[in-house]
C-alpha positions as CSV (number, residue, x, y, z in Angstrom):
1,M,26.1,-15.8,4.1
2,T,24.0,-16.5,1.0
3,L,20.4,-16.3,1.2
4,R,18.7,-19.0,-1.1
5,Y,15.6,-17.9,-2.8
6,V,13.3,-20.9,-3.7
7,T,12.4,-20.2,-7.1
8,T,12.9,-21.0,-10.8
9,N,11.9,-17.3,-12.0
10,P,15.3,-15.2,-12.4
11,G,12.9,-12.0,-12.5
12,K,12.2,-12.7,-8.8
13,V,15.9,-12.9,-7.9
14,R,16.7,-9.9,-9.9
15,E,13.8,-8.1,-7.9
16,A,15.3,-9.6,-4.5
17,E,18.7,-8.3,-5.6
18,E,17.3,-4.7,-5.4
19,Y,16.7,-5.3,-1.7
20,L,19.2,-7.9,-0.5
21,D,23.0,-8.0,-0.8
22,D,23.6,-11.8,-1.4
23,V,20.8,-14.0,-2.8
24,S,20.8,-16.8,-5.1
25,A,18.0,-19.0,-6.7
26,L,17.4,-22.6,-5.2
27,D,15.7,-25.1,-7.6
28,Y,13.6,-27.1,-5.4
29,D,9.8,-28.3,-5.9
30,Y,8.6,-28.3,-2.5
31,T,4.9,-29.5,-1.8
32,E,2.6,-26.6,-2.3
33,V,-0.5,-27.3,0.1
34,Q,-3.8,-25.9,-0.3
35,A,-5.0,-23.5,2.1
36,P,-7.4,-20.4,2.1
37,E,-4.5,-18.0,3.0
38,L,-1.0,-17.5,1.5
39,G,0.8,-17.6,4.9
40,P,0.4,-21.4,5.8
41,I,1.6,-22.2,2.1
42,A,4.5,-20.1,2.2
43,A,5.4,-21.4,5.8
44,H,5.2,-25.1,4.7
45,G,7.1,-24.5,1.6
46,A,9.9,-22.8,3.7
47,R,10.1,-25.4,6.2
48,E,10.4,-28.2,3.5
49,A,13.0,-26.1,1.7
50,Y,15.0,-25.3,4.7
51,R,15.2,-29.1,5.4
52,H,16.4,-29.8,2.2
53,A,18.9,-27.2,1.8
54,G,20.1,-26.8,5.3
55,E,20.6,-23.0,4.9
56,P,18.5,-19.9,5.3
57,V,15.7,-19.9,2.7
58,I,12.8,-17.6,1.7
59,V,9.5,-18.8,-0.2
60,D,7.0,-16.6,-1.6
61,D,3.4,-17.3,-2.1
62,A,1.3,-14.5,-4.1
63,G,-2.3,-14.2,-5.5
64,L,-5.1,-11.9,-6.7
65,F,-7.8,-11.1,-4.2
66,V,-11.0,-9.8,-5.6
67,D,-13.4,-8.1,-3.4
68,A,-16.6,-8.9,-5.2
69,L,-15.6,-12.5,-5.2
70,D,-14.7,-12.7,-1.5
71,G,-11.1,-12.7,-2.1
72,F,-11.3,-15.3,-4.8
73,P,-9.2,-16.3,-6.6
74,G,-6.4,-15.6,-3.8
75,P,-4.2,-18.7,-3.1
76,Y,-5.8,-20.3,-6.1
77,S,-4.8,-17.8,-8.6
78,S,-2.3,-19.7,-10.7
79,Y,-4.6,-22.6,-10.8
80,V,-7.5,-20.4,-11.9
81,E,-5.1,-18.5,-14.5
82,H,-4.2,-21.7,-16.3
83,T,-7.8,-23.1,-16.2
84,L,-10.0,-20.2,-17.2
85,G,-7.3,-17.8,-18.5
86,V,-6.7,-14.1,-17.3
87,E,-9.4,-12.4,-19.6
88,L,-12.3,-14.7,-18.6
89,T,-11.2,-14.4,-15.0
90,G,-11.1,-10.7,-15.1
91,R,-14.7,-10.5,-16.9
92,V,-16.1,-12.7,-14.2
93,A,-14.6,-10.4,-11.5
94,R,-16.1,-7.3,-13.3
95,E,-19.5,-8.6,-13.9
96,A,-19.6,-9.9,-10.2
97,A,-18.4,-6.3,-9.3
98,A,-21.2,-4.8,-11.2
99,A,-23.8,-7.0,-10.1
100,A,-23.0,-6.4,-6.4
101,D,-22.7,-2.6,-7.1
102,G,-26.3,-2.3,-8.5
103,G,-25.2,-2.5,-12.2
104,D,-22.3,-0.2,-12.0
105,S,-20.6,-1.4,-15.2
106,D,-17.7,0.4,-14.8
107,G,-16.8,-1.2,-11.6
108,D,-16.1,2.2,-9.8
109,G,-17.7,1.1,-6.7
110,E,-16.0,-0.3,-3.7
111,V,-16.8,-3.9,-4.7
112,A,-14.7,-3.6,-8.0
113,R,-11.8,-3.3,-5.9
114,A,-9.0,-6.1,-5.7
115,A,-5.4,-6.5,-4.4
116,F,-2.2,-8.1,-5.3
117,R,-0.8,-9.8,-2.1
118,C,2.3,-11.7,-1.4
119,V,3.7,-13.4,1.6
120,I,7.4,-14.2,2.0
121,G,8.2,-17.0,4.7
122,Y,11.8,-17.1,6.0
123,C,13.2,-20.2,7.8
124,D,16.7,-20.6,9.4
125,G,16.3,-23.3,11.7
126,D,16.3,-20.9,14.7
127,D,13.6,-19.1,16.6
128,F,12.7,-15.2,16.2
129,A,12.4,-12.6,18.8
130,A,9.1,-10.7,19.0
131,T,8.3,-8.1,16.2
132,P,5.2,-7.1,14.5
133,E,5.5,-9.6,11.7
134,P,3.8,-12.9,12.5
135,V,5.5,-16.2,13.1
136,D,4.1,-19.5,11.8
137,R,5.0,-22.2,14.0
138,G,3.4,-25.1,12.3
139,E,0.7,-25.8,14.7
140,R,-1.9,-25.7,12.2
141,R,-0.2,-28.1,9.9
142,G,-3.0,-30.7,9.7
143,Q,-5.5,-27.9,8.7
144,D,-3.2,-26.5,6.0
145,L,-3.1,-29.7,4.1
146,A,-6.1,-30.4,1.6
147,A,-8.3,-33.4,2.1
148,D,-6.2,-35.4,-0.6
149,D,-2.9,-34.6,1.1
150,R,-4.1,-35.4,4.4
151,D,-5.2,-38.9,3.1
152,S,-1.9,-39.6,1.6
153,A,0.4,-38.4,4.2
154,T,-0.5,-41.1,6.9
155,T,1.8,-39.8,9.6
156,D,3.2,-36.5,10.8
157,A,6.8,-37.6,9.9
158,Q,5.7,-38.0,6.1
159,V,4.2,-34.5,6.1
160,A,7.0,-32.7,8.2
161,G,10.1,-34.9,8.0
162,D,11.3,-37.6,10.5
163,D,13.2,-34.7,12.6
164,G,9.8,-33.3,13.8
165,S,10.7,-29.8,11.7
166,A,7.0,-29.2,11.0
167,D,7.3,-27.0,14.1
168,L,10.2,-25.1,12.7
169,P,9.3,-21.3,13.1
170,V,8.9,-19.5,10.0
171,K,8.6,-15.6,9.7
172,L,6.2,-14.1,7.5
173,F,6.3,-10.8,5.7
174,E,3.2,-9.5,3.4
175,G,3.3,-7.0,1.1
176,V,-0.2,-5.5,-0.4
177,V,-0.9,-3.5,-3.5
178,P,-4.5,-2.2,-3.7
179,G,-6.3,-1.7,-7.3
180,R,-9.2,-2.8,-9.2
181,I,-10.1,-5.2,-12.1
182,V,-10.5,-3.6,-15.6
183,E,-10.4,-4.5,-19.4
184,P,-7.2,-5.9,-20.3
185,R,-4.4,-3.2,-21.3
186,G,-0.7,-3.4,-21.8
187,D,1.6,-5.8,-23.4
188,G,4.2,-6.2,-20.5
189,G,4.1,-8.3,-17.3
190,F,2.5,-11.7,-16.8
191,G,-0.4,-13.4,-15.3
192,Y,-3.1,-10.9,-14.1
193,D,-1.0,-7.7,-14.9
194,P,-3.1,-6.6,-17.8
195,V,-6.5,-6.6,-15.9
196,F,-4.9,-5.3,-12.6
197,E,-4.9,-1.4,-12.6
198,H,-3.0,0.4,-9.6
199,D,-3.3,4.3,-9.6
200,G,-4.7,4.5,-13.2
201,T,-2.1,2.2,-14.8
202,T,-2.2,-1.8,-15.3
203,F,0.9,-3.7,-14.3
204,A,1.0,-4.6,-18.0
205,E,1.6,-1.0,-18.8
206,M,4.5,-0.5,-16.6
207,D,8.0,-1.1,-17.2
208,A,10.0,-3.5,-15.1
209,T,11.3,-1.0,-12.8
210,E,7.8,0.9,-12.4
211,K,6.4,-2.2,-11.3
212,N,9.0,-3.3,-9.0
213,A,8.8,-0.2,-7.5
214,V,5.0,-0.6,-6.3
215,S,4.7,-4.5,-6.6
216,H,3.4,-6.6,-3.9
217,R,6.5,-8.8,-3.8
218,G,8.5,-5.6,-3.7
219,R,6.8,-4.5,-0.6
220,A,7.0,-7.8,1.1
221,L,10.8,-7.9,0.2
222,A,11.5,-4.5,1.7
223,K,10.0,-5.6,4.9
224,F,11.9,-8.7,5.0
225,A,15.2,-6.9,4.1
226,D,14.9,-4.3,6.8
227,W,14.4,-7.1,9.3
228,F,16.9,-9.4,8.1
229,A,19.4,-6.9,8.1
230,E,19.5,-7.0,12.0
231,R,19.0,-10.8,12.0
């Protein structure tokens, strides 16, 4: 059975292939709802993609969570990156960390810390036995949608599909990499990689193999692969 990874990024598929035997990309533009956490976003996307594909799918959502900014930009990381840019976002995070830390401009205090987080949502239309990983069953779908989405979606059927599949269970797997926000370093990677330092090295200073070995997505994929092998 081929597992479909909902993405147009071949790098994500290559990373997934390190953990899964048979996985291929599915180019599907699902609705990305607005929510304060990654889980509901990945769960909504997985349900919608499963209804489209009719076969097992995984969807991921990821973000940079800065302690000094109360977890911002978090689920809004992509929007903030494209709106403010990586360097400005990093500068704001460092200044906020320094101010909260009593002027520690080096950002070595606890408030300078950040984390990359990734949540993978898996849906195959069936229910799941109890495990430590959470299951999103769609009960909160009305809360997961931004106000504009709620206004435009006049019925649950329009949000969830006429078959009522908003309540399809989605298994969630999270990967987290702790680090801190620093001045940009390195020429590799993408997104916030130049300003995110883990164990003394920014993601942009790592090659693909080094980054994949510690990445938040890789950690989520590893958890999922262990579980999926017994599915």
